C-alpha positions as a Python dict, from the first residue, in 0.01 Angstrom:
ca = {
    (1, 'M'): (0, 0, 0),
    (2, 'M'): (-253, -208, 103),
    (3, 'R'): (-458, -305, 481),
    (4, 'L'): (-499, -655, 573),
    (5, 'S'): (-867, -735, 505),
    (6, 'S'): (-940, -817, 865),
    (7, 'A'): (-742, -649, 1206),
    (8, 'I'): (-524, -874, 1369),
    (9, 'P'): (-641, -979, 1703),
    (10, 'V'): (-351, -875, 1954),
    (11, 'A'): (-423, -914, 2322),
    (12, 'L'): (-268, -583, 2519),
    (13, 'V'): (-179, -650, 2865),
    (14, 'F'): (-256, -315, 3095),
    (15, 'F'): (-53, -227, 3402),
    (16, 'L'): (-268, -82, 3657),
    (17, 'D'): (-69, 180, 3876),
    (18, 'V'): (-246, 126, 4246),
    (19, 'S'): (-182, 447, 4382),
    (20, 'S'): (-309, 685, 4077),
    (21, 'R'): (-490, 419, 3931),
    (22, 'T'): (-361, 477, 3621),
    (23, 'A'): (-378, 188, 3345),
    (24, 'L'): (-46, 204, 3081),
    (25, 'A'): (-93, -7, 2781),
    (26, 'F'): (225, -261, 2656),
    (27, 'A'): (144, -429, 2283),
    (28, 'P'): (410, -703, 2247),
    (29, 'Q'): (303, -662, 1885),
    (30, 'P'): (181, -403, 1639),
    (31, 'V'): (-257, -364, 1647),
    (32, 'S'): (-212, -429, 1262),
    (33, 'L'): (0, -476, 950),
    (34, 'L'): (62, -277, 625),
    (35, 'Y'): (205, -420, 350),
    (36, 'K'): (398, -230, 76),
    (37, 'K'): (568, -420, -216),
    (38, 'S'): (935, -296, -210),
    (39, 'S'): (1176, -348, -533),
    (40, 'S'): (1545, -146, -401),
    (41, 'S'): (1784, -194, -101),
    (42, 'R'): (1778, 110, 149),
    (43, 'S'): (1934, 201, 481),
    (44, 'S'): (1757, 409, 704),
    (45, 'S'): (1796, 572, 1057),
    (46, 'S'): (1545, 643, 1300),
    (47, 'S'): (1615, 1060, 1377),
    (48, 'S'): (1396, 1055, 1719),
    (49, 'T'): (1646, 805, 1858),
    (50, 'G'): (1983, 861, 1710),
    (51, 'S'): (2004, 487, 1633),
    (52, 'T'): (2040, 351, 1287),
    (53, 'A'): (1989, -9, 1147),
    (54, 'S'): (1941, -121, 764),
    (55, 'T'): (1784, -334, 635),
    (56, 'A'): (1814, -516, 284),
    (57, 'S'): (1465, -573, 82),
    (58, 'T'): (1500, -661, -298),
    (59, 'G'): (1280, -793, -597),
    (60, 'S'): (912, -789, -502),
    (61, 'S'): (942, -939, -131),
    (62, 'L'): (690, -759, 102),
    (63, 'V'): (824, -489, 437),
    (64, 'A'): (594, -507, 712),
    (65, 'L'): (499, -149, 799),
    (66, 'E'): (359, -81, 1121),
    (67, 'A'): (2, 63, 1205),
    (68, 'T'): (68, 462, 1099),
    (69, 'Q'): (23, 765, 1329),
    (70, 'S'): (-226, 1040, 1228),
    (71, 'S'): (-193, 1211, 893),
    (72, 'S'): (-110, 1513, 1053),
    (73, 'S'): (201, 1361, 1233),
    (74, 'L'): (219, 1176, 820),
    (75, 'G'): (320, 1532, 675),
    (76, 'T'): (81, 1464, 404),
    (77, 'T'): (24, 1812, 318),
    (78, 'P'): (-157, 1918, -20),
    (79, 'D'): (182, 1993, -158),
    (80, 'R'): (316, 1663, -119),
    (81, 'A'): (27, 1510, -234),
    (82, 'K'): (54, 1703, -539),
    (83, 'S'): (364, 1697, -597),
    (84, 'S'): (383, 1284, -607),
    (85, 'G'): (120, 1315, -863),
    (86, 'A'): (-193, 1325, -674),
    (87, 'G'): (-226, 947, -670),
    (88, 'I'): (-53, 875, -1017),
    (89, 'A'): (281, 690, -962),
    (90, 'M'): (590, 999, -985),
    (91, 'H'): (805, 767, -796),
    (92, 'P'): (936, 442, -830),
    (93, 'A'): (736, 174, -634),
    (94, 'G'): (916, 83, -296),
    (95, 'D'): (1165, 372, -300),
    (96, 'L'): (1001, 531, 32),
    (97, 'H'): (968, 883, -110),
    (98, 'L'): (644, 953, 18),
    (99, 'F'): (641, 709, 323),
    (100, 'D'): (950, 656, 559),
    (101, 'P'): (824, 409, 821),
    (102, 'N'): (1167, 450, 1054),
    (103, 'Q'): (1009, 822, 1106),
    (104, 'Q'): (627, 778, 1001),
    (105, 'G'): (525, 426, 1104),
    (106, 'K'): (606, 384, 1468),
    (107, 'L'): (367, 244, 1670),
    (108, 'Y'): (257, 533, 1939),
    (109, 'G'): (554, 701, 1843),
    (110, 'T'): (828, 407, 1927),
    (111, 'S'): (1007, 171, 1806),
    (112, 'D'): (1271, 147, 1519),
    (113, 'I'): (1059, -72, 1229),
    (114, 'D'): (1366, -231, 1096),
    (115, 'L'): (1483, -358, 1404),
    (116, 'R'): (1122, -464, 1447),
    (117, 'I'): (1111, -654, 1079),
    (118, 'S'): (1447, -848, 1160),
    (119, 'Q'): (1449, -899, 1563),
    (120, 'G'): (1056, -1019, 1544),
    (121, 'A'): (932, -1165, 1861),
    (122, 'A'): (1285, -1168, 2015),
    (123, 'Y'): (1211, -753, 1998),
    (124, 'Q'): (1246, -564, 2345),
    (125, 'Q'): (1098, -197, 2311),
    (126, 'P'): (1357, 3, 2502),
    (127, 'T'): (1348, 346, 2662),
    (128, 'R'): (1341, 642, 2437),
    (129, 'T'): (1388, 1047, 2487),
    (130, 'T'): (1198, 1175, 2242),
    (131, 'T'): (1282, 1606, 2179),
    (132, 'T'): (1016, 1775, 1983),
    (133, 'T'): (1055, 2138, 1825),
    (134, 'A'): (1145, 2444, 2065),
    (135, 'A'): (765, 2546, 2101),
    (136, 'T'): (671, 2225, 2244),
    (137, 'T'): (856, 2082, 2562),
    (138, 'T'): (1103, 1757, 2573),
    (139, 'A'): (938, 1470, 2619),
    (140, 'T'): (1074, 1111, 2785),
    (141, 'T'): (834, 800, 2649),
    (142, 'T'): (930, 525, 2843),
    (143, 'V'): (807, 210, 2691),
    (144, 'T'): (877, -189, 2828),
    (145, 'A'): (840, -533, 2794),
    (146, 'E'): (773, -613, 3181),
    (147, 'P'): (561, -416, 3415),
    (148, 'P'): (665, -156, 3637),
    (149, 'T'): (766, -196, 4005),
    (150, 'G'): (463, -162, 4240),
    (151, 'V'): (170, -242, 3980),
    (152, 'A'): (-66, -484, 3900),
    (153, 'Q'): (-74, -713, 3611),
    (154, 'F'): (-410, -744, 3426),
    (155, 'D'): (-502, -916, 3083),
    (156, 'A'): (-734, -758, 2961),
    (157, 'Q'): (-1002, -786, 2623),
    (158, 'H'): (-1030, -388, 2467),
    (159, 'W'): (-1081, -439, 2073),
    (160, 'L'): (-1469, -298, 2147),
    (161, 'E'): (-1323, -34, 2398),
    (162, 'D'): (-1309, 281, 2149),
    (163, 'I'): (-1653, 219, 1966),
    (164, 'G'): (-1816, 504, 2102),
    (165, 'I'): (-2201, 523, 2063),
    (166, 'P'): (-2266, 314, 1802),
    (167, 'A'): (-2560, 489, 1554),
    (168, 'A'): (-2830, 264, 1441),
    (169, 'F'): (-2679, -37, 1181),
    (170, 'A'): (-3014, -118, 1040),
    (171, 'K'): (-3339, 64, 1017),
    (172, 'A'): (-3671, -79, 1133),
    (173, 'S'): (-3741, 10, 719),
    (174, 'A'): (-3472, -209, 626),
    (175, 'P'): (-3414, -456, 912),
    (176, 'V'): (-3122, -691, 915),
    (177, 'T'): (-3130, -1069, 1022),
    (178, 'A'): (-3012, -1196, 1355),
    (179, 'T'): (-2991, -1612, 1434),
    (180, 'I'): (-3112, -1767, 1797),
    (181, 'L'): (-2866, -1891, 1925),
    (182, 'G'): (-3062, -2030, 2267),
    (183, 'R'): (-3262, -1931, 2540),
    (184, 'T'): (-3305, -2061, 2913),
    (185, 'K'): (-3579, -1984, 3155),
    (186, 'L'): (-3485, -1793, 3445),
    (187, 'I'): (-3753, -1818, 3714),
    (188, 'G'): (-3907, -2142, 3910),
    (189, 'D'): (-4194, -2231, 3854),
    (190, 'G'): (-4336, -2073, 4175),
    (191, 'A'): (-4334, -1729, 4061),
    (192, 'P'): (-4563, -1587, 3799),
    (193, 'G'): (-4517, -1569, 3477),
    (194, 'D'): (-4239, -1676, 3180),
    (195, 'I'): (-3936, -1490, 3188),
    (196, 'Q'): (-3653, -1601, 2919),
    (197, 'H'): (-3277, -1485, 2874),
    (198, 'V'): (-3265, -1527, 2514),
    (199, 'V'): (-2899, -1477, 2295),
    (200, 'M'): (-2896, -1408, 1963),
    (201, 'Q'): (-2579, -1389, 1706),
    (202, 'L'): (-2591, -1025, 1536),
    (203, 'P'): (-2457, -958, 1128),
    (204, 'E'): (-2078, -900, 1124),
    (205, 'G'): (-2013, -545, 1211),
    (206, 'M'): (-2351, -450, 1435),
    (207, 'H'): (-2223, -355, 1772),
    (208, 'Y'): (-2369, -147, 2070),
    (209, 'V'): (-2288, -46, 2382),
    (210, 'E'): (-2429, -66, 2729),
    (211, 'G'): (-2741, 101, 2824),
    (212, 'Q'): (-2859, 97, 2457),
    (213, 'S'): (-3144, -129, 2289),
    (214, 'L'): (-3235, -313, 2025),
    (215, 'S'): (-3620, -330, 1771),
    (216, 'I'): (-3692, -650, 1734),
    (217, 'I'): (-3947, -755, 1481),
    (218, 'P'): (-4142, -1075, 1503),
    (219, 'P'): (-4155, -1303, 1231),
    (220, 'G'): (-4550, -1283, 1046),
    (221, 'L'): (-4813, -1046, 961),
    (222, 'A'): (-5073, -771, 1211),
    (223, 'A'): (-5429, -871, 1167),
    (224, 'N'): (-5436, -574, 941),
    (225, 'G'): (-5243, -791, 685),
    (226, 'K'): (-4912, -578, 736),
    (227, 'P'): (-4576, -704, 926),
    (228, 'N'): (-4583, -663, 1286),
    (229, 'K'): (-4438, -361, 1395),
    (230, 'P'): (-4102, -342, 1590),
    (231, 'R'): (-4041, -376, 1959),
    (232, 'L'): (-3785, -212, 2193),
    (233, 'Y'): (-3595, -394, 2415),
    (234, 'S'): (-3337, -286, 2665),
    (235, 'I'): (-2997, -461, 2585),
    (236, 'A'): (-2902, -729, 2873),
    (237, 'S'): (-2527, -806, 2762),
    (238, 'T'): (-2213, -596, 2731),
    (239, 'R'): (-2041, -531, 2399),
    (240, 'Y'): (-1852, -805, 2437),
    (241, 'G'): (-2203, -1056, 2443),
    (242, 'D'): (-2265, -1363, 2702),
    (243, 'V'): (-2009, -1515, 2462),
    (244, 'L'): (-1740, -1267, 2464),
    (245, 'N'): (-1663, -1237, 2091),
    (246, 'G'): (-1819, -914, 2038),
    (247, 'E'): (-2116, -1084, 1798),
    (248, 'T'): (-2428, -1198, 2022),
    (249, 'I'): (-2677, -997, 2181),
    (250, 'S'): (-2893, -1089, 2491),
    (251, 'F'): (-3248, -964, 2629),
    (252, 'C'): (-3423, -1082, 2931),
    (253, 'V'): (-3810, -1077, 2758),
    (254, 'R'): (-4174, -1161, 2998),
    (255, 'R'): (-4373, -1353, 2812),
    (256, 'A'): (-4661, -1079, 2747),
    (257, 'E'): (-5058, -1242, 2867),
    (258, 'Y'): (-5351, -1102, 2939),
    (259, 'H'): (-5574, -1288, 3206),
    (260, 'E'): (-5932, -1267, 3237),
    (261, 'P'): (-6054, -1072, 3461),
    (262, 'T'): (-6319, -1327, 3607),
    (263, 'N'): (-6163, -1639, 3655),
    (264, 'G'): (-5750, -1535, 3597),
    (265, 'A'): (-5729, -1729, 3253),
    (266, 'V'): (-5483, -1646, 3008),
    (267, 'D'): (-5631, -1596, 2663),
    (268, 'P'): (-5394, -1652, 2454),
    (269, 'T'): (-5579, -1450, 2146),
    (270, 'K'): (-5420, -1117, 2326),
    (271, 'A'): (-5109, -1241, 2394),
    (272, 'G'): (-4793, -1060, 2331),
    (273, 'V'): (-4661, -1153, 1953),
    (274, 'C'): (-4301, -1080, 2019),
    (275, 'S'): (-4244, -1184, 2356),
    (276, 'A'): (-4431, -1476, 2270),
    (277, 'F'): (-4189, -1574, 1919),
    (278, 'L'): (-3888, -1486, 2193),
    (279, 'C'): (-3958, -1713, 2488),
    (280, 'D'): (-4071, -1957, 2232),
    (281, 'C'): (-3796, -1979, 1985),
    (282, 'Q'): (-3546, -2225, 1907),
    (283, 'P'): (-3153, -2222, 1774),
    (284, 'G'): (-3136, -2142, 1414),
    (285, 'D'): (-3448, -1948, 1417),
    (286, 'T'): (-3413, -1581, 1229),
    (287, 'V'): (-3563, -1264, 1363),
    (288, 'Q'): (-3523, -965, 1195),
    (289, 'V'): (-3376, -702, 1424),
    (290, 'A'): (-3306, -341, 1369),
    (291, 'G'): (-3106, -41, 1599),
    (292, 'P'): (-2909, -16, 1810),
    (293, 'V'): (-3107, 292, 1960),
    (294, 'G'): (-3074, 497, 2284),
    (295, 'K'): (-2838, 727, 2453),
    (296, 'T'): (-3084, 768, 2773),
    (297, 'M'): (-2955, 514, 2988),
    (298, 'L'): (-2579, 504, 2944),
    (299, 'L'): (-2284, 422, 3167),
    (300, 'P'): (-2118, 747, 3306),
    (301, 'E'): (-1819, 872, 3144),
    (302, 'S'): (-1629, 838, 3466),
    (303, 'D'): (-1484, 585, 3616),
    (304, 'N'): (-1502, 680, 3951),
    (305, 'A'): (-1899, 800, 3920),
    (306, 'D'): (-2134, 583, 4164),
    (307, 'I'): (-2447, 447, 3983),
    (308, 'I'): (-2812, 396, 4154),
    (309, 'M'): (-2998, 132, 3985),
    (310, 'V'): (-3350, 48, 4028),
    (311, 'A'): (-3583, -202, 3855),
    (312, 'T'): (-3865, -429, 3866),
    (313, 'G'): (-3889, -761, 3680),
    (314, 'T'): (-3714, -752, 3311),
    (315, 'G'): (-3587, -397, 3410),
    (316, 'I'): (-3286, -574, 3547),
    (317, 'A'): (-3160, -583, 3158),
    (318, 'P'): (-2994, -260, 3106),
    (319, 'F'): (-2850, -331, 3487),
    (320, 'R'): (-2714, -650, 3374),
    (321, 'A'): (-2523, -534, 3123),
    (322, 'F'): (-2391, -264, 3340),
    (323, 'L'): (-2253, -483, 3615),
    (324, 'H'): (-2142, -722, 3414),
    (325, 'R'): (-1883, -485, 3238),
    (326, 'L'): (-1793, -346, 3594),
    (327, 'F'): (-1783, -654, 3778),
    (328, 'M'): (-1721, -950, 3576),
    (329, 'E'): (-1562, -900, 3264),
    (330, 'E'): (-1134, -841, 3209),
    (331, 'T'): (-1157, -495, 3065),
    (332, 'V'): (-1003, -199, 3135),
    (333, 'A'): (-1352, -52, 3221),
    (334, 'R'): (-1353, -321, 3487),
    (335, 'H'): (-1011, -263, 3676),
    (336, 'M'): (-1027, 89, 3685),
    (337, 'Y'): (-1343, 156, 3826),
    (338, 'T'): (-1356, 313, 4144),
    (339, 'G'): (-1744, 405, 4219),
    (340, 'S'): (-1980, 224, 4412),
    (341, 'A'): (-2316, 43, 4258),
    (342, 'W'): (-2592, 7, 4381),
    (343, 'L'): (-2883, -204, 4204),
    (344, 'I'): (-3255, -228, 4379),
    (345, 'L'): (-3449, -492, 4240),
    (346, 'G'): (-3794, -567, 4237),
    (347, 'V'): (-3989, -880, 4193),
    (348, 'P'): (-4291, -1091, 4329),
    (349, 'V'): (-4129, -1365, 4490),
    (350, 'T'): (-3790, -1559, 4581),
    (351, 'E'): (-3842, -1752, 4290),
    (352, 'G'): (-3869, -1465, 4076),
    (353, 'L'): (-3542, -1322, 4110),
    (354, 'L'): (-3345, -1270, 3807),
    (355, 'Y'): (-2968, -1351, 3763),
    (356, 'H'): (-2905, -1439, 4117),
    (357, 'E'): (-2616, -1632, 4087),
    (358, 'E'): (-2474, -1415, 3868),
    (359, 'L'): (-2489, -1097, 4084),
    (360, 'Q'): (-2373, -1325, 4365),
    (361, 'A'): (-2043, -1384, 4186),
    (362, 'M'): (-2056, -1018, 4091),
    (363, 'Q'): (-2048, -920, 4456),
    (364, 'V'): (-1757, -1153, 4539),
    (365, 'N'): (-1573, -978, 4243),
    (366, 'A'): (-1605, -630, 4379),
    (367, 'A'): (-1522, -755, 4753),
    (368, 'E'): (-1178, -866, 4585),
    (369, 'M'): (-1105, -567, 4405),
    (370, 'A'): (-1126, -376, 4687),
    (371, 'S'): (-1137, -44, 4503),
    (372, 'S'): (-1511, -56, 4392),
    (373, 'S'): (-1841, -159, 4589),
    (374, 'L'): (-2148, -355, 4484),
    (375, 'T'): (-2460, -314, 4702),
    (376, 'V'): (-2769, -555, 4611),
    (377, 'D'): (-3082, -473, 4747),
    (378, 'Y'): (-3398, -687, 4703),
    (379, 'A'): (-3794, -598, 4758),
    (380, 'I'): (-3957, -938, 4733),
    (381, 'S'): (-4335, -790, 4745),
    (382, 'R'): (-4485, -1111, 4856),
    (383, 'E'): (-4272, -1204, 5081),
    (384, 'M'): (-4128, -897, 5282),
    (385, 'T'): (-4303, -596, 5467),
    (386, 'N'): (-4166, -240, 5488),
    (387, 'A'): (-4190, -11, 5759),
    (388, 'S'): (-4607, 52, 5792),
    (389, 'G'): (-4641, -381, 5789),
    (390, 'G'): (-4734, -337, 5402),
    (391, 'K'): (-4606, -525, 5100),
    (392, 'L'): (-4228, -427, 5014),
    (393, 'Y'): (-4148, -275, 4715),
    (394, 'V'): (-3836, -61, 4562),
    (395, 'Q'): (-3998, 297, 4667),
    (396, 'D'): (-3956, 157, 5020),
    (397, 'V'): (-3579, 62, 4999),
    (398, 'L'): (-3522, 415, 4839),
    (399, 'Q'): (-3705, 575, 5176),
    (400, 'E'): (-3587, 318, 5456),
    (401, 'K'): (-3209, 377, 5311),
    (402, 'S'): (-3310, 748, 5236),
    (403, 'D'): (-2955, 928, 5399),
    (404, 'V'): (-2745, 716, 5188),
    (405, 'L'): (-2976, 755, 4870),
    (406, 'W'): (-2966, 1116, 4974),
    (407, 'D'): (-2595, 1130, 5050),
    (408, 'K'): (-2484, 998, 4688),
    (409, 'L'): (-2678, 1213, 4501),
    (410, 'E'): (-2557, 1502, 4626),
    (411, 'Q'): (-2277, 1329, 4556),
    (412, 'G'): (-2316, 1381, 4172),
    (413, 'A'): (-2386, 960, 4205),
    (414, 'H'): (-2640, 903, 3915),
    (415, 'I'): (-2937, 729, 3946),
    (416, 'Y'): (-3138, 496, 3660),
    (417, 'F'): (-3470, 307, 3644),
    (418, 'C'): (-3576, 60, 3448),
    (419, 'G'): (-3879, -158, 3470),
    (420, 'L'): (-4282, -83, 3363),
    (421, 'K'): (-4387, 255, 3387),
    (422, 'G'): (-4621, 175, 3619),
    (423, 'M'): (-4312, 209, 3874),
    (424, 'M'): (-4251, 570, 3849),
    (425, 'P'): (-4532, 697, 4021),
    (426, 'G'): (-4491, 528, 4394),
    (427, 'I'): (-4112, 644, 4329),
    (428, 'L'): (-4156, 973, 4257),
    (429, 'S'): (-4379, 990, 4541),
    (430, 'A'): (-4159, 857, 4745),
    (431, 'L'): (-3838, 1077, 4674),
    (432, 'E'): (-4054, 1368, 4694),
    (433, 'Q'): (-4130, 1290, 5069),
    (434, 'V'): (-3717, 1192, 5121),
    (435, 'A'): (-3657, 1587, 4980),
    (436, 'A'): (-3923, 1714, 5189),
    (437, 'S'): (-3789, 1529, 5537),
    (438, 'R'): (-3506, 1754, 5460),
    (439, 'G'): (-3639, 2081, 5337),
    (440, 'V'): (-3606, 2020, 4947),
    (441, 'D'): (-3803, 2113, 4700),
    (442, 'W'): (-3860, 1779, 4507),
    (443, 'A'): (-3967, 1969, 4171),
    (444, 'A'): (-3671, 2168, 4175),
    (445, 'K'): (-3420, 1912, 4298),
    (446, 'L'): (-3560, 1684, 3993),
    (447, 'K'): (-3472, 1949, 3774),
    (448, 'E'): (-3152, 1979, 3921),
    (449, 'L'): (-3076, 1620, 3840),
    (450, 'Q'): (-3196, 1638, 3501),
    (451, 'A'): (-2958, 1923, 3438),
    (452, 'N'): (-2733, 1708, 3583),
    (453, 'K'): (-2763, 1421, 3351),
    (454, 'Q'): (-2745, 1246, 3675),
    (455, 'W'): (-3138, 1069, 3572),
    (456, 'H'): (-3212, 812, 3356),
    (457, 'V'): (-3597, 623, 3313),
    (458, 'E'): (-3641, 365, 3029),
    (459, 'V'): (-3967, 267, 3122),
    (460, 'Y'): (-4232, 48, 2885),
}
């Protein structure tokens, strides 16, 4: 047997049970195919359904076999392998002695392979009842070509849904090459500094998930004559990337500049090497990357968990990925999400709001879905004031909405922080005051949140 060199992309259609929020998957065609040369005719029957179907395959014709189930269901025991010659062809090619497609090649345990081959696109999956051994219960499996009554139907991208938490595709000592696809400035001229959204093409097979980070090694040599050291950047896109093909990655990058304290002038000799490269890069430029890494900032596994995201400036990067996954992309993750998401973003001026239009679109989508919600609060420090009349920062929002915050944390919400490390002292002080007003020791509460894996921090 041989497997096709590349997986066959097949769109899954998901049926969503409105009452129980249960997703049922319908695959109109096999996900992948196996091919086996057949040199003899064979008539076979499906033991699980009692139905019989025959096909004839002669000479060197190819018979398509559906994706197989786990090895435990194949009955590939050591004795069986030994009796077949342990890999040496002891049986005539194509006689199906070791592998019967009708009994072992069914997609998810359903459908007769011969009927699928003979009927092709006209094949309709029937309702089947499968009786297992006496030690197990009798199960009925219903697979239909049309959605059941009372469910909403959605098309969904799915091919990267089961990749788990990807390990590093490349190490910093042996990086791989990514290609710049483009960049755009995210803030207006009235906002201080320069913040760019950068999109890169990754090498084939390199994947990541929301909440991970990537190391970027800027070109050139450091002052000591050695290659520049890697810089770690939070990923601002979902696993599918902004192009939705699963091959790109995006970043939210602020140009690191040093201002002379005497006159405020920018000293170019002290500019950030990596951020300068990324903020000036052009399509087609290449850069060395390593990773992905990180497990601290991953989304909760539960699809009904509330999440609270507190960001300053470019710290919004992982939260953009979160919110695209939960409120923008057509994935099962989005349609199954029934929790509430709350973003608190701190920026100095209105022209410095990051991804503002995207966030507005996400809120519209959340309202239309009805089953989930998205709240966005801004702390625009130079334009808004707190209860004391001072500048409004993210910690002030947490204090002003402490009742909502505390109630969510008590009910198991996950809280995330991302941005400059200077944000955390003010936030921790505010949370300590919130806890004290309720007669709670903050140090003990923080340990509880950390033990429950509700507390996520990524600062730089």
